[in-house]
Every structure is written in C-alpha cells, then in structure tokens.
C-alpha positions, -999 to 999 in steps of 0.1 A, spaced: -261 62 209 -258 98 210 -235 115 184 -211 127 212 -209 96 230 -203 78 198 -173 102 193 -160 98 229 -158 61 221 -139 61 192 -115 88 205 -111 65 237 -109 34 218 -89 41 187 -111 16 163 -148 12 157 -171 -10 178 -206 7 175 -237 -13 168 -253 -5 137 -287 -9 125 -285 -42 103 -310 -28 82 -288 2 71 -283 3 34 -245 11 43 -236 20 3 -266 42 1 -253 60 33 -213 62 26 -225 79 -10 -248 106 7 -220 113 31 -197 116 5 -219 144 -11 -228 161 22 -195 161 32 -171 167 3 -154 136 8 -135 116 -13 -127 75 -5 -95 64 -16 -87 24 -14 -57 3 -20 -60 -30 -44 -55 -49 -13 -91 -36 2 -125 -64 5 -144 -59 -29 -172 -43 -10 -152 -14 -1 -133 -13 -35 -166 -11 -53 -176 23 -34 -149 42 -36 -139 69 -62 -103 60 -66 -87 26 -65 -52 26 -68 -13 12 -56 6 31 -36 20 56 -61 -13 62 -79 -28 69 -45 -3 92 -34 -9 114 -66 -44 113 -62 -43 125 -26 -20 152 -37 -45 162 -67 -77 162 -49 -102 188 -44 -121 170 -18 -128 187 19 -122 152 35 -99 121 21 -111 89 36 -83 59 32 -90 26 31 -58 12 32 -33 10 61 -18 36 85 12 51 65 -8 53 36 -31 78 55 -3 96 66 12 99 31 -21 117 20 -20 140 54 14 148 45 8 159 7 -32 173 19 -22 193 55 -48 213 50 -76 186 44 -87 161 71 -79 125 65 -95 93 81 -86 61 85 -116 40 96 -92 15 115 -62 32 133 -51 -5 139 -45 -11 104 -8 -6 102 20 -25 84 44 -52 94 69 -37 65 66 2 81 69 -15 118 98 -32 109 119 1 105 116 22 135 130 60 130 154 58 160 172 24 153 172 35 113 185 70 123 215 51 139 219 29 106 221 62 87 247 76 108 271 45 102 268 54 62 278 90 64 276 104 27 248 81 15 216 88 -2 184 78 15 157 63 -6 128 49 16 98 26 1 68 47 10 55 17 30 70 33 59 62 59 88 62 93 89 89 97 110 111 73 84 103 98 56 118 127 79 149 110 77 146 100 38 158 119 7 140 102 -20 106 80 -13 97 53 -39 70 29 -46 71 -5 -65 59 12 -99 86 40 -98 117 26 -79 136 17 -103 132 51 -117 143 67 -87 174 48 -80 183 56 -115 179 93 -111 210 94 -86 245 98 -100 261 65 -102 291 72 -80 267 79 -48 259 53 -25 224 47 -14 209 32 12 175 15 7 150 9 36 127 -11 45 120 -39 23 153 -58 17 134 -79 -9 125 -52 -31 161 -40 -23 176 -68 -36 153 -71 -66 163 -33 -72 203 -42 -74 190 -66 -104 173 -43 -122 197 -14 -118 230 -32 -114 236 -6 -80 252 -17 -48 225 -5 -22 230 -10 15 199 -29 28 177 -21 56 168 -59 67 129 -52 66 102 -76 50 63 -74 45 46 -103 62 24 -112 34 50 -115 6 74 -135 26 56 -168 35 46 -181 -1 52 -216 -3 75 -225 -34 67 -265 -30 25 -255 -34 34 -230 -63 52 -258 -79 24 -279 -76 -2 -258 -87 20 -249 -121 22 -289 -127 -14 -293 -123 -18 -257 -145 13 -259 -169 -4 -227 -190 -8 -205 -157 16 -177 -155 31 -166 -122 33 -131 -114 44 -117 -87 51 -83 -63 89 -73 -62 83 -75 -24 84 -115 -29 116 -133 -17 141 -138 -45 137 -174 -49 100 -170 -57 109 -140 -82 134 -161 -99 103 -183 -110 79 -154 -116 72 -148 -153 64 -113 -144 73 -89 -116 57 -55 -112 37 -37 -89 -4 -42 -80 -11 -21 -110 16 -32 -131 1 -68 -122 -35 -59 -128 -26 -43 -163 -4 -73 -176 -35 -97 -171 -55 -74 -187 -33 -74 -219 -17 -111 -217 -31 -135 -236 -30 -165 -210 -62 -174 -193 -45 -184 -158 -28 -166 -137 -11 -179 -103 -10 -144 -83 19 -139 -55 7 -107 -41 -21 -100 -13 -53 -113 -35 -69 -84 -28 -60 -73 -63 -79 -105 -78 -111 -85 -74 -103 -59 -99 -86 -85 -122 -118 -107 -121 -139 -73 -131 -116 -66 -159 -111 -100 -172 -143 -121 -162 -131 -146 -187 -97 -157 -171 -89 -178 -140 -67 -162 -110 -53 -184 -86 -39 -174 -54 -3 -182 -44 -8 -204 -13 10 -193 21 32 -221 40 7 -221 62 -29 -241 62 -48 -209 49 -70 -210 14 -51 -178 6 -27 -150 17 -46 -124 29 -31 -89 48 -47 -89 83 -40 -49 85 -57 -43 50 -84 -63 60 -91 -44 96 -113 -21 74 -152 -29 67 -174 -9 48 -194 -7 84 -165 9 95 -161 32 63 -195 44 72 -190 52 105 -157 70 98 -174 92 76 -204 97 100 -181 110 128 -151 121 110 -131 100 130 -107 83 133 -87 115 121 -50 113 109 -27 140 129 7 146 124 30 175 137 36 205 112 72 199 115 71 164 103 46 173 75 75 197 64 102 173 65 84 142 55 71 162 25 105 169 6 111 130 0 78 127 -16 76 155 -40 109 143 -49 91 113 -57 64 127 -76 85 147 -99 106 122 -109 77 99 -114 62 131 -132 95 129 -157 92 91 -163 59 96 -174 43 73 -149 
C-alpha cells in the first residue's frame, strides 16, 4: 500500500486497519522510528504489557501530564485514551500529538458532556469547579482547577474553606474526597465503567481463600469497596505500596494493566485482579486496550491519527491544568 493511500485510509476511517507484514520486528521498528522522528512514547499503566515495555515513560495521569509538559520531543505518541492525548496537546500545543486509535475513549469522560455540565455549573453560581483530569478538553475550559487521583486531596485543600466546590465527573472519587477532606462537595453523577463493576461477593471469597492478602483499591471504586480496602491510592501509589509492603499477596481493585509493573517490580509476590460482577476473568478497560503494538508502529510511521484542538480551547483549558501542576509542585508530588 502506498504511503498516501495509507494516510487517506487512516484519515477517512479514524483508526488503523492496514495489513502489516507478519515478519516485521515491530519493537525494533518502533525504536528506529522514535529515534528518526525525535518522538517520545508516553504510556499509561493500563496499557498492554508489550506497549509498556517500549514506552519511554510509564505513569499515571499526573506523571504523564508532567512529562508531556516537559518533553523536548517533536512528536508525542500517547498510548492511552483520548482525554490523555488532548491533555498532552494542551500542554505542548507546538508538538505533534498522536493517539494510536482515535476510538480509545473513556466512559468517565463521556459521562460528563460539556454542554450539560455548563448548565449544572450555572445552577451553582460562585462555586469553584474542580474537574478530574479524566474529562474532555471542552470540559476543562469550564474548569477552575484540574486534578488527578494523586493530587486531588491537595487541590481540594488549596481552596478556601468557605468556598463551595463542584467536583466532576467521578462521583466515587468525589465521595472519597469528601471523607478525606471534610469538604461538602457538589458532585456530578459520573462513574468509570471499570471501577464500578467489581463484585464484593467474589472479592470476599478471595479474601477467605487468601486471608493474608491485602486489598488495594483505586479511589474511583465504589464506597462500599473502599471501606473494605487495606490501602487506597492512585495507580502510582498502588504500585509503590506493593513495592514497600511486606505482604506477598495483593488483590488489586483497579484496571489490571498496572499488574504488569507490579510483577516487574516484585516478581516474588502474587497479584490477583479483583473480579467484576460479570463472568470475565479480569476487569480490563476496553478503551485502553484498543491500542496495540501494531497501531503504535503505524501511528509513528504515518504520524496519524493526530490530535488537533482549537487554539481557544487550548488557551482556556490550559489554565486549570497549569493550576493543578503548580499545586502538585508545591506539594512535592
């Protein structure tokens, strides 16, 4: 297939479906293209292990935002979901930002359409809007301060005590923040599909079979699960906890992609993905898993699909992210 025809197909369909030579060493080709194009690959912990292994940097949303703001690469390939690539573009508008599959969305971001949220915001005049980074660029333009699960407590505590706060879009993280900070937050009713379907009954049975195991959970999980957890934290905090804790077995209540790094850091320990209510053996995010090694290579080769945003959106959305990064820096995160 010619280069132009390949590009035309990518632009027309919005995702990558080009046949690839099965004898091609994809990892070697990706490393070659990265060097040739001065490109960097940023990958979230929820990506497939093969993608994590070829990334230049792996992290949670806060770490990836910080890296996107600081990189001197000409091209940022974001192995994650759409809002993450948008955030990278907002922080580095002069760089080309690629997302291997444009359909890699986010159920949480989709749960909070900007036009509906704007009406919600108008119903609470005077409230400061804190939005979880897991939201669209358009929603960020309506936001005063962004946050991630790593810095959300610091962000809430940075706001004057008597100031009302709207928190969106994740109601479970919002409820967790209410307990942690004592603030009476106004919550948008959004959730993450991955973190709301864990089975408490199945987790309880796992605890019976593995009484020594620690249950660790992401704060996007429902309050009933968090009450049972031995440790609650962001993906990076969960990873660090498993490194430092002397327990040898962990039940991990978040997207199981993080277990790849947990096993690499602590190969002598056992990590059990917390089971969902359905009959699947795991609890994978279908959006995160749309990215593949083949799509990463194609994206670098043809420099598509590219994330583009209006200058006005970039300008308005940048303010809340900059405030988040400033608060994180002051907090030493």
